[in-house]
VOPAGU-2260 file (C-alpha; in pm, 1 decimal, decimal comma):
REM VOPAGU-2260
SITE   aa  ch    i         X         Y         Z
SITE  UNK   A    0  -12551,9  -14388,1   18884,6
SITE  UNK   A    1  -12405,4  -14314,4   19224,6
SITE  UNK   A    2  -12600,1  -14349,3   19546,4
SITE  UNK   A    3  -12747,5  -14030,9   19686,0
SITE  UNK   A    4  -13051,0  -13861,4   19831,0
SITE  UNK   A    5  -13152,4  -13498,9   19844,9
SITE  UNK   A    6  -13035,7  -13359,6   20179,3
SITE  UNK   A    7  -13254,3  -13120,6   20375,1
SITE  UNK   A    8  -13014,5  -12834,9   20297,3
SITE  UNK   A    9  -13058,9  -12902,7   19925,6
SITE  UNK   A   10  -13436,9  -12872,3   19933,8
SITE  UNK   A   11  -13409,0  -12494,0   19936,1
SITE  UNK   A   12  -13138,0  -12486,6   19668,7
SITE  UNK   A   13  -13350,2  -12691,1   19427,5
SITE  UNK   A   14  -13688,4  -12562,2   19546,8
SITE  UNK   A   15  -13777,3  -12393,8   19216,2
SITE  UNK   A   16  -13742,6  -12728,3   19041,6
SITE  UNK   A   17  -13929,2  -12909,6   19317,1
SITE  UNK   A   18  -14223,5  -12673,5   19263,9
SITE  UNK   A   19  -14266,5  -12793,9   18905,5
SITE  UNK   A   20  -14567,8  -13019,5   18851,0
SITE  UNK   A   21  -14385,4  -13333,1   18727,0
SITE  UNK   A   22  -14092,1  -13286,5   18965,0
SITE  UNK   A   23  -14043,8  -13397,4   19323,7
SITE  UNK   A   24  -13780,0  -13530,4   19561,5
SITE  UNK   A   25  -13751,3  -13858,9   19371,5
SITE  UNK   A   26  -13689,7  -13674,2   19045,3
SITE  UNK   A   27  -13423,0  -13459,7   19207,8
SITE  UNK   A   28  -13259,6  -13771,2   19351,1
SITE  UNK   A   29  -13221,5  -13908,1   18998,1
SITE  UNK   A   30  -13009,2  -13604,6   18918,1
SITE  UNK   A   31  -12812,9  -13641,2   19240,9
SITE  UNK   A   32  -12723,7  -13999,4   19144,9
SITE  UNK   A   33  -12643,3  -13919,2   18782,1
SITE  UNK   A   34  -12299,6  -13906,1   18620,5
SITE  UNK   A   35  -12266,1  -13694,2   18305,0
SITE  UNK   A   36  -11958,3  -13684,7   18082,0
SITE  UNK   A   37  -11915,9  -13349,7   17904,6
SITE  UNK   A   38  -11680,8  -13367,5   17606,8
SITE  UNK   A   39  -11567,1  -13013,5   17531,2
SITE  UNK   A   40  -11608,1  -12730,0   17782,2
SITE  UNK   A   41  -11604,5  -12433,0   17548,0
SITE  UNK   A   42  -11888,3  -12238,1   17390,9
SITE  UNK   A   43  -12139,2  -12520,5   17439,6
SITE  UNK   A   44  -11993,6  -12715,2   17729,5
SITE  UNK   A   45  -11937,2  -12402,9   17937,0
SITE  UNK   A   46  -12304,4  -12298,4   17973,3
SITE  UNK   A   47  -12419,9  -12660,9   17971,9
SITE  UNK   A   48  -12193,1  -12749,2   18263,3
SITE  UNK   A   49  -12308,8  -12447,8   18463,3
SITE  UNK   A   50  -12675,2  -12543,8   18432,6
SITE  UNK   A   51  -12612,4  -12911,4   18505,2
SITE  UNK   A   52  -12413,0  -12818,5   18815,6
SITE  UNK   A   53  -12679,2  -12573,4   18927,9
SITE  UNK   A   54  -12949,6  -12837,0   18874,7
SITE  UNK   A   55  -12766,4  -13077,1   19105,4
SITE  UNK   A   56  -12630,4  -13344,2   18870,9
SITE  UNK   A   57  -12423,7  -13540,4   19121,0
SITE  UNK   A   58  -12112,5  -13613,2   18913,6
SITE  UNK   A   59  -11978,4  -13417,4   18618,0
SITE  UNK   A   60  -11667,9  -13528,8   18429,3
SITE  UNK   A   61  -11515,8  -13259,2   18208,2
SITE  UNK   A   62  -11306,6  -13380,6   17915,0
SITE  UNK   A   63  -11108,1  -13118,6   17722,0
SITE  UNK   A   64  -10735,2  -13079,4   17663,5
SITE  UNK   A   65  -10736,9  -12713,7   17558,5
SITE  UNK   A   66  -10598,4  -12419,7   17752,4
SITE  UNK   A   67  -10790,8  -12094,0   17790,0
SITE  UNK   A   68  -10726,2  -11839,7   17515,9
SITE  UNK   A   69  -10837,6  -11476,5   17521,4
SITE  UNK   A   70  -11066,3  -11541,8   17222,7
SITE  UNK   A   71  -11259,1  -11798,4   17430,2
SITE  UNK   A   72  -11391,5  -11534,1   17668,8
SITE  UNK   A   73  -11636,1  -11399,2   17409,6
SITE  UNK   A   74  -11865,0  -11696,7   17474,0
SITE  UNK   A   75  -11721,8  -11941,8   17729,9
SITE  UNK   A   76  -11896,1  -11793,6   18030,7
SITE  UNK   A   77  -11760,7  -12026,0   18299,2
SITE  UNK   A   78  -11416,6  -11871,5   18244,4
SITE  UNK   A   79  -11259,5  -11542,8   18355,7
SITE  UNK   A   80  -10977,8  -11325,0   18222,4
SITE  UNK   A   81  -10755,2  -11456,8   18499,5
SITE  UNK   A   82  -10794,7  -11809,5   18356,8
SITE  UNK   A   83  -10607,0  -11736,0   18032,4
SITE  UNK   A   84  -10330,3  -11993,7   17993,7
SITE  UNK   A   85  -10489,1  -12244,4   18232,7
SITE  UNK   A   86  -10646,1  -12576,6   18140,3
SITE  UNK   A   87  -11012,9  -12521,4   18058,8
SITE  UNK   A   88  -11124,7  -12823,9   18256,7
SITE  UNK   A   89  -10951,9  -12706,2   18574,5
SITE  UNK   A   90  -11076,4  -12348,0   18549,1
SITE  UNK   A   91  -11430,1  -12465,6   18470,4
SITE  UNK   A   92  -11428,2  -12723,9   18749,6
SITE  UNK   A   93  -11338,3  -12456,0   19004,0
SITE  UNK   A   94  -11627,7  -12240,9   18883,1
SITE  UNK   A   95  -11871,5  -12532,2   18905,6
SITE  UNK   A   96  -11761,5  -12620,8   19259,2
SITE  UNK   A   97  -11811,4  -12258,3   19361,8
SITE  UNK   A   98  -12159,5  -12270,2   19212,8
SITE  UNK   A   99  -12254,1  -12599,7   19378,8
SITE  UNK   A  100  -12012,1  -12744,4   19637,9
SITE  UNK   A  101  -12237,2  -13049,7   19685,6
SITE  UNK   A  102  -12153,7  -13206,5   19348,7
SITE  UNK   A  103  -11847,5  -13404,2   19239,8
SITE  UNK   A  104  -11657,5  -13248,1   18947,7
SITE  UNK   A  105  -11386,1  -13452,4   18778,8
SITE  UNK   A  106  -11143,7  -13335,8   18510,6
SITE  UNK   A  107  -10978,3  -13524,5   18226,1
SITE  UNK   A  108  -10748,9  -13317,8   18000,7
SITE  UNK   A  109  -10601,8  -13620,7   17824,2
SITE  UNK   A  110  -10639,8  -13665,6   17450,7
SITE  UNK   A  111  -10857,1  -13968,9   17377,2
SITE  UNK   A  112  -10798,8  -14195,3   17078,3
SITE  UNK   A  113  -11119,3  -14265,6   16880,6
SITE  UNK   A  114  -11118,8  -14633,5   16973,8
SITE  UNK   A  115  -11068,2  -14556,3   17345,2
SITE  UNK   A  116  -11388,5  -14364,1   17419,5
SITE  UNK   A  117  -11567,1  -14677,7   17532,0
SITE  UNK   A  118  -11315,9  -14709,6   17815,8
SITE  UNK   A  119  -11420,2  -14365,7   17944,9
SITE  UNK   A  120  -11789,1  -14453,4   17971,1
SITE  UNK   A  121  -11777,5  -14674,5   18279,3
SITE  UNK   A  122  -12032,4  -14547,6   18532,3
SITE  UNK   A  123  -12150,0  -14271,3   18296,2
SITE  UNK   A  124  -12526,7  -14224,8   18257,0
SITE  UNK   A  125  -12525,3  -13968,2   17974,6
SITE  UNK   A  126  -12274,8  -13802,3   17741,1
SITE  UNK   A  127  -12289,9  -13440,0   17628,4
SITE  UNK   A  128  -12121,8  -13393,7   17290,9
SITE  UNK   A  129  -11998,1  -13033,8   17289,1
SITE  UNK   A  130  -11687,8  -13090,4   17077,6
SITE  UNK   A  131  -11570,5  -12923,4   16758,5
SITE  UNK   A  132  -11452,2  -13200,0   16527,5
SITE  UNK   A  133  -11628,2  -13477,1   16341,3
SITE  UNK   A  134  -11374,7  -13745,1   16430,4
SITE  UNK   A  135  -11455,6  -13707,3   16800,5
SITE  UNK   A  136  -11829,3  -13679,5   16734,5
SITE  UNK   A  137  -11833,1  -13999,4   16530,2
SITE  UNK   A  138  -11620,2  -14182,8   16788,0
SITE  UNK   A  139  -11848,3  -14072,0   17073,4
SITE  UNK   A  140  -12154,6  -14174,0   16875,0
SITE  UNK   A  141  -12018,0  -14522,3   16811,2
SITE  UNK   A  142  -11905,0  -14570,8   17172,9
SITE  UNK   A  143  -12237,4  -14455,7   17316,9
SITE  UNK   A  144  -12430,2  -14672,4   17070,4
SITE  UNK   A  145  -12224,6  -14978,6   17162,4
SITE  UNK   A  146  -12267,0  -14919,1   17538,1
SITE  UNK   A  147  -12633,3  -14809,9   17531,1
SITE  UNK   A  148  -12564,7  -14463,9   17677,6
SITE  UNK   A  149  -12774,6  -14158,9   17578,3
SITE  UNK   A  150  -12589,9  -13891,6   17378,7
SITE  UNK   A  151  -12694,2  -13525,4   17360,9
SITE  UNK   A  152  -12525,4  -13359,7   17064,2
SITE  UNK   A  153  -12506,2  -12988,7   16988,1
SITE  UNK   A  154  -12322,3  -12775,9   16733,4
SITE  UNK   A  155  -12301,1  -12407,2   16647,4
SITE  UNK   A  156  -12118,2  -12214,0   16376,0
SITE  UNK   A  157  -12172,1  -11858,9   16252,8
SITE  UNK   A  158  -12542,8  -11790,2   16318,9
SITE  UNK   A  159  -12665,9  -12151,4   16293,1
SITE  UNK   A  160  -12700,2  -12424,1   16553,7
SITE  UNK   A  161  -12857,1  -12764,8   16598,0
SITE  UNK   A  162  -12932,0  -13009,5   16878,7
SITE  UNK   A  163  -13043,6  -13371,1   16884,5
SITE  UNK   A  164  -13069,5  -13653,4   17137,4
SITE  UNK   A  165  -12964,9  -14009,7   17058,6
SITE  UNK   A  166  -13106,7  -14231,2   17332,2
SITE  UNK   A  167  -12935,1  -14562,5   17276,3
SITE  UNK   A  168  -13133,9  -14724,4   17555,3
SITE  UNK   A  169  -13422,1  -14732,9   17306,9
SITE  UNK   A  170  -13455,4  -14982,7   17026,0
SITE  UNK   A  171  -13435,4  -14848,5   16670,7
SITE  UNK   A  172  -13321,4  -14500,1   16775,1
SITE  UNK   A  173  -13124,8  -14317,1   16502,7
SITE  UNK   A  174  -12763,8  -14220,6   16565,3
SITE  UNK   A  175  -12538,6  -13930,1   16472,5
SITE  UNK   A  176  -12408,4  -14120,1   16169,8
SITE  UNK   A  177  -12765,6  -14140,8   16036,2
SITE  UNK   A  178  -12763,0  -13760,7   16035,1
SITE  UNK   A  179  -12407,2  -13711,9   15909,7
SITE  UNK   A  180  -12256,1  -14014,1   15732,4
SITE  UNK   A  181  -11887,6  -14026,5   15834,6
SITE  UNK   A  182  -11766,3  -14081,9   15479,9
SITE  UNK   A  183  -11945,7  -13766,3   15362,0
SITE  UNK   A  184  -11837,5  -13521,4   15631,5
SITE  UNK   A  185  -11489,6  -13595,0   15764,9
SITE  UNK   A  186  -11336,3  -13360,2   15508,2
SITE  UNK   A  187  -11591,5  -13081,3   15550,9
SITE  UNK   A  188  -11524,3  -12953,5   15902,0
SITE  UNK   A  189  -11581,1  -12587,7   15973,8
SITE  UNK   A  190  -11422,7  -12425,0   16277,1
SITE  UNK   A  191  -11529,5  -12108,4   16459,0
SITE  UNK   A  192  -11166,0  -11986,9   16445,4
SITE  UNK   A  193  -11211,5  -11945,5   16070,1
SITE  UNK   A  194  -11581,2  -11866,7   16035,3
SITE  UNK   A  195  -11682,8  -11709,1   16367,3
SITE  UNK   A  196  -11965,4  -11788,2   16605,0
SITE  UNK   A  197  -12250,2  -11577,0   16745,6
SITE  UNK   A  198  -12181,6  -11591,7   17118,7
SITE  UNK   A  199  -12541,4  -11575,0   17249,9
SITE  UNK   A  200  -12637,4  -11861,3   17017,2
SITE  UNK   A  201  -12360,5  -12075,6   17166,1
SITE  UNK   A  202  -12504,6  -12001,4   17509,5
SITE  UNK   A  203  -12857,0  -12083,5   17395,8
SITE  UNK   A  204  -12746,0  -12411,0   17239,1
SITE  UNK   A  205  -12543,1  -12525,1   17539,1
SITE  UNK   A  206  -12827,0  -12434,8   17772,6
SITE  UNK   A  207  -13074,2  -12633,8   17562,1
SITE  UNK   A  208  -12833,6  -12928,9   17567,5
SITE  UNK   A  209  -12836,7  -12914,3   17946,8
SITE  UNK   A  210  -13215,8  -12910,7   17937,9
SITE  UNK   A  211  -13227,7  -13215,0   17711,0
SITE  UNK   A  212  -12983,5  -13397,5   17938,4
SITE  UNK   A  213  -13196,6  -13323,1   18244,2
SITE  UNK   A  214  -13508,6  -13449,1   18065,1
SITE  UNK   A  215  -13336,5  -13773,8   17968,5
SITE  UNK   A  216  -13196,9  -13829,6   18318,8
SITE  UNK   A  217  -13522,5  -13755,6   18500,9
SITE  UNK   A  218  -13780,1  -13886,6   18253,8
SITE  UNK   A  219  -13952,7  -13548,4   18259,5
SITE  UNK   A  220  -14075,5  -13413,1   17926,9
SITE  UNK   A  221  -14012,3  -13522,1   17569,7
SITE  UNK   A  222  -13644,3  -13512,5   17466,3
SITE  UNK   A  223  -13534,2  -13454,5   17106,7
SITE  UNK   A  224  -13506,2  -13824,8   17023,5
SITE  UNK   A  225  -13563,5  -13883,7   16652,4
SITE  UNK   A  226  -13573,9  -13508,5   16596,2
SITE  UNK   A  227  -13322,2  -13235,3   16516,7
SITE  UNK   A  228  -13379,2  -12883,5   16648,1
SITE  UNK   A  229  -13241,4  -12620,0   16408,3
SITE  UNK   A  230  -13175,0  -12269,5   16540,4
SITE  UNK   A  231  -13125,4  -11956,9   16326,7
SITE  UNK   A  232  -12959,5  -11682,1   16527,5
SITE  UNK   A  233  -13026,1  -11413,5   16265,6
SITE  UNK   A  234  -13401,4  -11463,1   16234,1
SITE  UNK   A  235  -13453,7  -11606,3   16585,1
SITE  UNK   A  236  -13646,5  -11892,0   16424,4
SITE  UNK   A  237  -13639,4  -12244,8   16564,7
SITE  UNK   A  238  -13770,7  -12545,5   16376,5
SITE  UNK   A  239  -13766,5  -12919,9   16426,5
SITE  UNK   A  240  -13720,4  -13187,9   16160,4
SITE  UNK   A  241  -13763,0  -13562,6   16196,4
SITE  UNK   A  242  -13463,9  -13793,6   16192,2
SITE  UNK   A  243  -13524,9  -14160,2   16110,5
SITE  UNK   A  244  -13281,7  -14443,4   16160,2
SITE  UNK   A  245  -13095,2  -14526,2   15839,9
SITE  UNK   A  246  -13118,0  -14905,5   15790,1
SITE  UNK   A  247  -12787,3  -14892,4   15599,2
SITE  UNK   A  248  -12607,1  -14682,7   15862,0
SITE  UNK   A  249  -12248,7  -14795,9   15918,0
SITE  UNK   A  250  -12296,3  -14762,8   16296,3
SITE  UNK   A  251  -12652,6  -14861,3   16388,9
SITE  UNK   A  252  -12773,0  -15020,8   16064,5
SITE  UNK   A  253  -12671,6  -15332,3   15876,9
SITE  UNK   A  254  -12332,4  -15193,9   15777,5
SITE  UNK   A  255  -12302,0  -15086,9   15413,3
SITE  UNK   A  256  -12434,2  -14736,0   15354,0
SITE  UNK   A  257  -12646,1  -14656,2   15053,8
SITE  UNK   A  258  -12587,3  -14370,5   14814,5
SITE  UNK   A  259  -12815,1  -14112,3   14976,9
SITE  UNK   A  260  -12600,2  -13889,7   15203,0
SITE  UNK   A  261  -12902,2  -13694,7   15327,6
SITE  UNK   A  262  -13097,9  -13907,5   15576,5
SITE  UNK   A  263  -13294,1  -13639,7   15762,2
SITE  UNK   A  264  -13647,2  -13717,6   15654,2
SITE  UNK   A  265  -13912,9  -13451,0   15689,9
SITE  UNK   A  266  -14035,6  -13462,4   15331,5
SITE  UNK   A  267  -13719,5  -13296,1   15198,4
SITE  UNK   A  268  -13347,5  -13356,2   15181,9
SITE  UNK   A  269  -13124,8  -13295,9   15482,6
SITE  UNK   A  270  -13169,8  -12949,9   15623,4
SITE  UNK   A  271  -12870,2  -12712,4   15622,9
SITE  UNK   A  272  -12709,5  -12648,7   15956,3
SITE  UNK   A  273  -12374,8  -12623,0   16130,0
SITE  UNK   A  274  -12112,1  -12883,0   16071,9
SITE  UNK   A  275  -11884,4  -13000,1   16350,5
SITE  UNK   A  276  -11945,0  -12672,3   16528,6
SITE  UNK   A  277  -11750,8  -12540,8   16823,2
SITE  UNK   A  278  -11683,9  -12600,9   17190,1
């Protein structure tokens, strides 16, 4: 975390948070000192970054190598029509700085090799997984687990979404590979370019990811650790299922995975939901 205190001029900006019962200047200062890495600034990362910037997270690093396409504007609300053809991270960073000039926004459009994510985590307090492919999700999960950094993962496809928090500061916390074994899912990716995505659900999911990140960073509330929140955009039903650590997980367990590819345990087999999702 970086050094920082809430300036007098910021007290008014964040006053609606400061009025909350468990909040206070010290809580806000935790956000001011925090550094969040957002991987993917599309349908999920776009709303998530806006709310984290508005809340006063002191440093945001945006990692995404894509350029803005006209199809992105259906759901990526930090962008404008004039941004088409520009790097998403640069266009989004400008919007975030306009929203909150007091924060530090960094951009990284470089493609990251799976084994290199650990090198990007220096000084990072929390990672937001808003990406759209399993290879990146699994690599982020492993890097965060190895470095003890909390990971907030979200995904949305069609009318379905899911969110979970993997707080690797805690002992025996499950990881993303407990939910989706790498060997079972790398060939089953689904992309919004082929299947579509309900735009308001992407906004809801990204916003909830921002909320989970703020709870983890401040210690306020009960984050979705050991739980998966499933969202149905057609019925407007939300439900939560338990996620236990898989003792045979190839990332956080003893190494060799067992034969059960469905480790969500709520009295049934793994609940259906989006796959890699979209950003």
